[in-house]
C-alpha positions in Angstrom: 20.0 -8.9 21.7 16.8 -10.6 20.7 14.6 -12.1 23.4 12.3 -15.0 22.6 8.6 -14.3 23.1 6.4 -16.4 25.4 4.5 -19.2 23.7 0.8 -18.6 23.1 -1.5 -21.1 24.5 -3.6 -23.3 22.2 -6.8 -21.8 23.6 -5.8 -18.3 22.8 -4.6 -19.3 19.4 -7.9 -21.2 18.6 -10.0 -18.3 20.0 -8.3 -15.8 17.7 -8.7 -18.1 14.7 -12.4 -18.7 15.5 -13.0 -15.0 15.7 -11.3 -14.4 12.4 -13.3 -17.1 10.7 -16.6 -15.8 12.2 -15.9 -12.3 10.8 -15.1 -13.7 7.4 -18.3 -15.7 7.4 -20.4 -12.7 8.4 -18.9 -10.6 5.6 -19.6 -13.4 3.1 -23.2 -13.5 4.1 -23.6 -9.8 3.8 -22.0 -9.8 0.3 -24.3 -12.6 -0.8 -27.3 -10.8 0.6 -26.4 -7.5 -1.2 -25.8 -9.4 -4.4 -29.2 -11.1 -4.2 -31.0 -7.8 -3.5 -29.3 -6.1 -6.5 -30.3 -8.9 -8.8 -33.9 -8.8 -7.7 -34.0 -5.0 -7.9 -34.9 -4.5 -4.2 -31.6 -2.8 -3.2 -32.4 0.3 -1.2 -29.5 0.8 1.2 -26.8 0.1 -1.3 -25.7 2.6 -4.0 -24.1 1.3 -7.2 -23.6 2.8 -10.6 -26.2 1.8 -13.3 -25.4 1.8 -17.0 -27.2 4.8 -18.6 -29.2 3.9 -21.6 -28.9 6.3 -24.5 -32.2 7.3 -26.1 -32.2 7.7 -29.9 -34.8 10.1 -31.3 
């Protein structure tokens, strides 16, 4: 038979939500920073494929 779970307090719920949002914000900042460094050409710690240019002789 199913047993009902205990109710989670508002503080625990809010703490979990705040942690999740903080992690998402940090990831968004990192992604933006990497994108900016790639556009400026100063990306050193990030490896990404570059289109190879064919040379015609």
